[in-house]
C-alpha positions as CSV (number, residue, x, y, z in Angstrom):
1,M,-177.4,87.3,58.3
2,T,-175.0,90.2,57.8
3,T,-174.2,92.0,61.1
4,T,-173.6,95.7,61.7
5,H,-170.1,96.5,59.9
6,S,-166.8,98.0,61.4
7,F,-164.5,96.5,59.0
8,F,-166.7,97.0,55.8
9,R,-167.1,100.8,55.8
10,S,-166.7,102.1,52.1
11,R,-169.5,102.6,50.0
12,W,-167.6,101.3,47.1
13,V,-167.5,97.6,48.7
14,E,-170.6,95.6,48.2
15,V,-170.6,93.0,51.1
16,P,-172.4,89.8,50.2
17,G,-175.7,88.8,52.3
18,N,-174.0,85.5,53.4
19,V,-171.1,87.2,55.3
20,S,-170.9,87.8,59.0
21,E,-168.3,90.1,60.3
22,L,-166.6,88.8,63.7
23,P,-164.6,90.7,66.1
24,G,-161.6,87.9,65.8
25,G,-160.4,84.6,65.8
26,L,-158.4,82.7,63.0
27,P,-159.8,80.0,61.0
28,R,-159.6,76.4,62.3
29,G,-156.2,74.9,61.9
30,F,-154.3,78.3,62.3
31,A,-152.3,80.1,65.0
32,A,-150.2,83.3,64.8
33,A,-148.1,85.7,66.9
34,G,-146.5,89.0,66.8
35,V,-143.5,89.8,68.8
36,A,-140.6,92.4,69.4
37,C,-137.3,91.2,68.1
38,G,-135.3,94.6,68.2
39,I,-135.3,95.5,64.5
40,K,-137.7,98.7,65.1
41,P,-135.7,101.2,67.4
42,S,-139.2,102.0,68.7
43,G,-139.4,98.4,70.5
44,N,-142.8,98.0,68.7
45,L,-143.9,94.4,67.6
46,D,-141.7,93.7,64.3
47,L,-141.8,90.0,63.8
48,G,-145.0,87.9,63.0
49,L,-145.2,84.2,62.6
50,L,-148.5,82.4,61.2
51,V,-148.8,78.5,61.2
52,S,-151.2,75.9,59.7
53,S,-151.3,72.7,61.7
54,A,-153.1,70.9,58.8
55,P,-150.6,69.0,56.7
56,G,-152.7,69.1,53.6
57,T,-152.8,73.0,53.6
58,T,-153.2,74.3,50.1
59,S,-152.2,77.9,49.1
60,A,-151.7,80.5,46.5
61,A,-149.2,83.4,46.2
62,R,-148.5,86.6,44.2
63,F,-145.2,88.8,44.4
64,T,-144.0,92.3,43.0
65,R,-143.0,92.4,39.5
66,S,-140.1,94.9,40.3
67,G,-136.9,94.4,38.8
68,T,-135.3,94.7,42.1
69,Q,-137.1,92.1,44.1
70,S,-136.3,91.4,47.9
71,A,-134.2,88.4,48.8
72,P,-137.6,86.8,50.5
73,V,-139.5,87.3,47.2
74,L,-136.5,85.4,45.2
75,L,-136.5,82.9,48.0
76,C,-140.4,82.0,47.8
77,R,-140.0,82.0,44.0
78,E,-137.2,79.6,44.0
79,R,-137.5,77.4,47.1
80,V,-141.2,77.5,48.1
81,A,-143.8,75.1,47.3
82,L,-146.3,77.9,46.4
83,G,-149.2,75.6,46.3
84,G,-148.6,74.2,49.9
85,I,-147.6,76.9,52.1
86,R,-148.2,75.9,55.7
87,A,-146.3,78.7,57.6
88,V,-145.5,82.4,57.1
89,V,-142.7,84.3,59.0
90,V,-142.6,88.2,58.4
91,N,-140.2,91.0,59.8
92,S,-140.9,94.8,59.5
93,G,-138.6,97.3,59.6
94,N,-136.1,95.9,57.3
95,A,-136.9,94.9,53.8
96,N,-133.8,92.8,53.1
97,A,-133.7,94.1,49.8
98,A,-130.4,95.1,47.8
99,T,-128.5,93.1,50.2
100,G,-127.0,90.6,47.7
101,R,-126.2,87.0,48.6
102,P,-125.9,87.8,52.3
103,G,-129.6,89.0,52.3
104,F,-130.6,85.7,50.6
105,E,-128.7,83.6,53.0
106,N,-130.3,85.4,55.8
107,A,-133.8,84.7,54.3
108,V,-133.1,81.2,54.1
109,K,-132.1,81.4,57.9
110,M,-135.6,82.8,58.4
111,Q,-137.1,80.0,56.4
112,G,-135.2,77.3,58.1
113,A,-135.9,78.6,61.8
114,A,-139.8,79.2,61.0
115,A,-139.8,75.5,59.6
116,L,-138.5,74.1,62.8
117,A,-140.9,76.2,64.9
118,S,-143.7,75.2,62.9
119,R,-142.8,71.4,62.4
120,C,-142.8,71.6,58.6
121,S,-140.5,71.4,55.7
122,E,-138.5,74.4,54.6
123,G,-140.5,74.4,51.2
124,E,-143.6,74.8,52.9
125,V,-142.5,78.0,54.7
126,A,-142.8,81.4,53.1
127,V,-140.6,84.5,54.0
128,A,-141.4,88.3,53.9
129,S,-139.7,91.3,55.0
130,T,-140.8,95.0,54.8
131,G,-139.1,98.2,55.8
132,V,-136.0,100.0,54.9
133,I,-134.2,98.7,51.6
134,G,-130.4,98.3,51.5
135,V,-129.8,97.7,55.1
136,P,-128.5,94.2,56.1
137,L,-131.1,92.3,58.3
138,P,-130.3,91.7,61.8
139,V,-130.5,88.1,61.5
140,S,-129.7,87.1,65.0
141,S,-132.3,89.3,66.4
142,V,-134.9,87.7,63.8
143,M,-133.7,84.0,65.1
144,T,-134.3,85.0,68.5
145,G,-137.8,86.6,67.6
146,I,-139.0,83.4,65.9
147,V,-138.4,81.4,69.0
148,R,-140.0,84.0,70.9
149,A,-142.9,83.8,68.5
150,T,-143.3,80.3,68.6
151,H,-144.2,80.2,72.2
152,A,-146.6,83.0,71.6
153,L,-148.8,81.4,68.9
154,R,-152.4,81.4,69.6
155,P,-155.6,80.8,67.7
156,D,-156.6,84.6,68.4
157,G,-153.0,86.1,67.8
158,E,-154.1,87.7,64.1
159,V,-154.2,91.2,65.6
160,D,-150.4,91.1,67.2
161,F,-149.4,89.5,63.8
162,A,-151.1,92.2,61.8
163,R,-149.5,94.7,64.0
164,A,-146.0,93.2,63.7
165,I,-146.1,93.4,59.8
166,R,-146.6,97.3,59.8
167,T,-144.1,99.9,58.9
168,T,-145.3,103.4,58.5
169,D,-149.0,102.2,58.7
170,A,-151.2,104.3,60.8
171,L,-154.1,101.9,60.8
172,D,-154.5,98.4,61.8
173,K,-155.6,96.0,58.7
174,H,-157.1,92.9,59.4
175,A,-160.5,91.4,58.7
176,C,-162.4,88.5,60.4
177,I,-165.6,87.2,58.7
178,D,-167.8,83.8,58.4
179,V,-169.1,82.9,55.1
180,A,-172.4,80.6,54.9
181,L,-172.4,78.4,51.9
182,E,-174.5,75.4,50.9
183,A,-171.8,73.0,52.0
184,G,-171.4,74.9,55.3
185,V,-170.0,77.8,57.3
186,V,-166.2,78.7,56.7
187,R,-164.1,81.3,58.2
188,L,-162.1,83.8,56.4
189,T,-159.6,85.9,57.8
190,A,-156.9,88.3,56.3
191,Q,-154.1,90.8,57.7
192,A,-152.3,93.5,55.5
193,K,-149.9,96.2,55.8
194,G,-149.3,99.0,53.3
195,A,-149.4,102.9,53.4
196,G,-146.5,104.1,51.0
197,M,-144.8,103.2,47.9
198,I,-148.1,101.9,46.7
199,S,-148.8,101.5,42.9
200,P,-150.9,99.4,40.5
201,N,-148.8,96.5,39.2
202,F,-149.6,95.4,41.9
203,A,-149.5,97.6,45.1
204,T,-146.7,97.8,47.6
205,L,-148.1,95.5,50.5
206,L,-148.0,92.5,52.4
207,C,-151.4,90.6,52.7
208,F,-152.1,87.0,54.3
209,V,-155.3,85.6,53.9
210,Q,-156.6,82.3,55.6
211,T,-159.6,80.1,55.5
212,D,-160.6,76.8,57.2
213,A,-162.5,75.8,53.7
214,A,-160.9,72.9,51.8
215,L,-159.7,74.4,48.4
216,S,-157.7,72.7,45.5
217,V,-154.6,74.4,44.8
218,E,-156.1,75.4,41.4
219,T,-159.1,77.0,43.2
220,C,-156.7,78.9,45.7
221,D,-154.7,80.2,42.6
222,L,-157.7,81.3,40.7
223,V,-159.6,82.8,43.8
224,L,-156.4,84.6,44.6
225,G,-155.6,86.0,41.0
226,V,-159.0,87.4,40.6
227,T,-159.6,89.3,43.9
228,V,-155.8,90.7,43.6
229,K,-156.7,92.1,40.2
230,R,-159.8,93.6,41.7
231,S,-158.2,95.1,44.8
232,F,-154.5,95.6,45.2
233,E,-154.0,96.0,41.5
234,R,-156.4,99.1,41.6
235,I,-155.0,101.1,44.3
236,S,-152.3,103.7,44.0
237,V,-150.7,106.2,47.0
238,D,-147.8,107.6,45.1
239,G,-147.1,105.6,41.9
240,Q,-144.1,103.9,43.2
241,L,-143.5,100.2,43.0
242,S,-141.9,98.0,45.9
243,T,-139.3,95.2,46.0
244,S,-141.2,93.4,48.5
245,D,-145.1,92.9,47.5
246,T,-146.5,89.6,48.5
247,V,-150.0,88.2,48.9
248,I,-150.7,84.8,50.2
249,L,-153.7,82.8,50.4
250,Q,-153.6,79.6,52.7
251,A,-156.5,77.0,53.0
252,S,-156.3,74.6,55.9
253,G,-159.5,72.6,55.1
254,S,-159.8,72.1,58.8
255,S,-163.8,73.1,58.8
256,G,-164.4,70.0,56.7
257,V,-166.2,71.9,54.2
258,A,-164.9,71.5,50.7
259,I,-165.4,74.1,48.0
260,E,-165.7,72.4,44.7
261,P,-164.7,74.0,41.3
262,E,-167.3,75.7,39.1
263,T,-169.9,75.5,41.9
264,E,-172.1,78.2,43.6
265,D,-170.2,77.6,46.7
266,E,-167.1,78.9,44.7
267,V,-168.7,82.1,43.5
268,C,-170.0,82.8,46.9
269,F,-166.7,82.2,48.6
270,G,-164.9,84.3,45.8
271,E,-167.2,87.2,46.4
272,A,-166.7,87.1,50.2
273,M,-163.0,87.2,49.7
274,D,-163.3,90.0,47.0
275,A,-165.1,92.1,49.5
276,V,-162.5,91.6,52.0
277,M,-159.5,92.2,49.7
278,R,-161.0,95.4,48.3
279,Q,-161.8,97.0,51.6
280,L,-158.2,96.3,52.5
281,A,-157.0,97.8,49.5
282,L,-159.1,100.9,50.1
283,D,-157.8,100.9,53.8
284,I,-154.1,101.0,52.4
285,A,-155.1,103.9,50.2
286,R,-156.8,105.6,52.8
287,D,-153.8,105.2,55.3
288,G,-151.5,106.7,52.5
289,E,-149.0,108.4,54.8
290,G,-150.9,111.3,55.9
291,A,-153.8,110.9,53.7
292,R,-157.4,112.8,54.3
293,R,-159.2,111.4,51.5
294,V,-159.5,108.6,48.9
295,G,-160.4,108.8,45.4
296,R,-162.0,106.7,42.7
297,V,-161.5,107.2,39.2
298,I,-163.8,105.3,36.7
299,V,-162.8,105.5,33.1
300,R,-164.9,104.5,30.3
301,G,-164.5,104.5,26.5
302,G,-161.3,103.8,24.3
303,G,-159.8,100.6,24.5
304,D,-158.4,98.6,27.4
305,E,-154.9,99.9,27.5
306,V,-156.0,103.4,26.8
307,V,-158.3,103.4,30.0
308,H,-155.9,101.8,32.1
309,R,-153.3,104.5,31.1
310,V,-155.7,107.3,31.9
311,A,-156.7,106.2,35.1
312,R,-153.4,105.7,36.1
313,A,-152.5,109.2,34.9
314,V,-155.1,110.6,36.9
315,A,-154.5,108.7,40.1
316,D,-150.7,109.2,40.0
317,S,-151.1,113.0,39.3
318,P,-149.5,115.2,42.0
319,L,-151.7,118.0,40.8
320,V,-155.0,115.8,41.3
321,K,-153.8,114.5,44.5
322,T,-152.9,117.6,46.3
323,A,-156.5,119.0,44.9
324,L,-157.8,115.8,46.6
325,Y,-156.3,116.4,49.7
326,G,-157.5,120.3,49.8
327,G,-161.2,119.3,49.0
328,D,-160.5,121.5,46.0
329,P,-163.0,120.8,43.1
330,N,-160.5,121.9,40.3
331,W,-161.4,119.5,37.8
332,G,-158.8,121.3,35.3
333,R,-156.3,119.3,36.9
334,I,-158.2,116.0,35.9
335,I,-158.3,117.5,32.3
336,Q,-154.5,118.0,32.1
337,A,-153.7,114.5,33.3
338,V,-156.2,112.8,30.7
339,G,-154.4,115.0,27.9
340,A,-151.0,113.9,29.2
341,A,-152.1,110.3,28.9
342,M,-153.4,110.9,25.4
343,P,-151.4,113.5,23.6
344,G,-152.5,114.6,20.3
345,T,-153.3,117.6,18.1
346,A,-157.1,117.6,17.9
347,P,-159.1,118.5,21.1
348,L,-160.1,115.6,23.1
349,P,-163.8,115.3,23.6
350,V,-163.5,114.1,27.2
351,G,-166.1,114.2,29.8
352,V,-165.8,114.6,33.4
353,T,-168.3,114.2,36.4
354,I,-167.4,114.6,40.1
355,E,-169.8,112.9,42.5
356,G,-172.4,112.4,40.0
357,I,-172.3,116.3,38.9
358,P,-171.2,116.6,35.4
359,V,-168.5,119.4,35.1
360,C,-167.3,118.9,31.4
361,T,-168.8,117.6,28.4
362,R,-166.9,116.6,25.3
363,G,-164.0,118.7,26.4
364,Q,-166.0,121.9,27.5
365,Y,-167.2,123.3,30.5
366,T,-170.7,122.3,31.6
367,P,-172.9,124.5,33.4
368,H,-173.4,123.1,37.1
369,D,-173.9,124.3,40.8
370,E,-170.2,124.9,41.8
371,G,-171.1,125.3,45.5
372,A,-172.5,121.6,45.1
373,V,-169.6,120.3,43.6
374,R,-167.3,122.3,46.3
375,R,-169.4,120.6,48.8
376,A,-169.3,117.2,47.3
377,V,-165.3,117.0,47.6
378,Q,-165.2,117.7,51.2
379,G,-166.1,113.9,52.2
380,D,-163.8,111.2,53.1
381,E,-164.5,109.5,49.6
382,I,-164.7,111.2,46.2
383,E,-165.8,109.9,42.9
384,Y,-164.4,110.8,39.6
385,E,-166.0,109.7,36.2
386,I,-164.1,110.2,33.0
387,D,-165.7,109.4,29.8
388,L,-163.4,109.2,26.3
389,P,-164.2,108.7,22.7
390,G,-165.0,105.0,22.1
391,E,-167.0,102.2,23.6
392,G,-166.8,99.1,25.4
393,A,-163.7,99.4,27.9
394,E,-164.1,100.6,31.7
395,T,-161.7,100.4,34.6
396,E,-161.5,101.8,38.0
397,L,-158.7,102.8,40.4
398,Y,-158.5,103.9,44.0
399,F,-156.0,106.5,45.0
400,S,-155.0,108.5,48.1
401,D,-154.5,112.2,48.2
402,L,-151.2,114.0,48.7
403,G,-150.3,116.3,51.7
404,H,-147.9,117.9,53.9
405,E,-147.5,114.7,56.1
406,Y,-146.6,112.5,53.2
407,V,-143.8,114.5,52.3
408,T,-142.5,115.0,56.2
409,L,-142.7,111.4,56.7
410,N,-140.8,110.4,53.6
411,A,-138.2,113.1,54.1
412,E,-137.4,111.7,57.4
413,Y,-137.9,108.0,56.8
414,T,-134.5,106.9,57.8
415,T,-133.6,109.6,60.1
């Protein structure tokens, strides 16, 4: 049943056989829009509105763990019924973070205007903002944009919505699939943004997921939690944690197909959503502000805390990331990152494999075809495997490289 894929393009994403990729169109019950309201000097789209017309819509949400959360994140935590979100309003170009009480009040105004536009209660409206930190939100422009977006809402408006939430993104990030279940066919769509200030815990991003399946609040929370852990919590661009991370899943139930807990349909739906989220996470890493390549580091051995610490040390190492950018098979940079994460006085018997070719065994050079390794690291996706002493623990992390464009873009971000 699987069609030729254009969205699913990474060898690291397993696409279930019950998934059909579609060119677009939101699930039943949803409409979306993206408009320009003047926040971005470029005049590009900068405000998105997404609405479910189904009163019984269920949802789940995850937010940044930063100690300097944005006003919209604080608002959502305090004043939104996270199990029953019907509408989402998002602006880009301004993060509304580190803006104090006025910023919180502006987020409240966004919520109220979107509630009127969506014909639902304020507690059913989630708010998100992304962009420059520490600059007051031009709330009057946002109010005008919400009115404009209300008139632009369409069942196929997800592409404009996805573009309206972008900041430094070079690539569109949105998906549309049908999922065949025993109970019937349901649609799943998602829109995401993210390219810089990306770190596990979880990544800096916005992601909004919709389905017309009928899910309980508990099932929404379970599926979202599991898929976020396997996707957005496993990517890194620059090791920096944002103020604004938000991921929301909404289920309108408008298909009439109910996914019951602890059933095969729940498993199959979860696998389909997992594939979508992992591909979006990889797209964020691939879009890492000037990135050429994406790396995948798999760490085995030790204990859970150790493998996660080593994976992050490798993925966030500027030396490893610049080698990835340059297609340089300098595995000594991996060794130094592992050693920094596991300091000690005795030699560490670490093993390193690059694209299936062992280059280091028990802490020592392994004879190998150096030309083959050099050729292997010229591709778009490079895989590193690290073996540590011990057994039983394993983790993976995806990361972008680090090159000239990242420095240029971030050096000139507000100028």
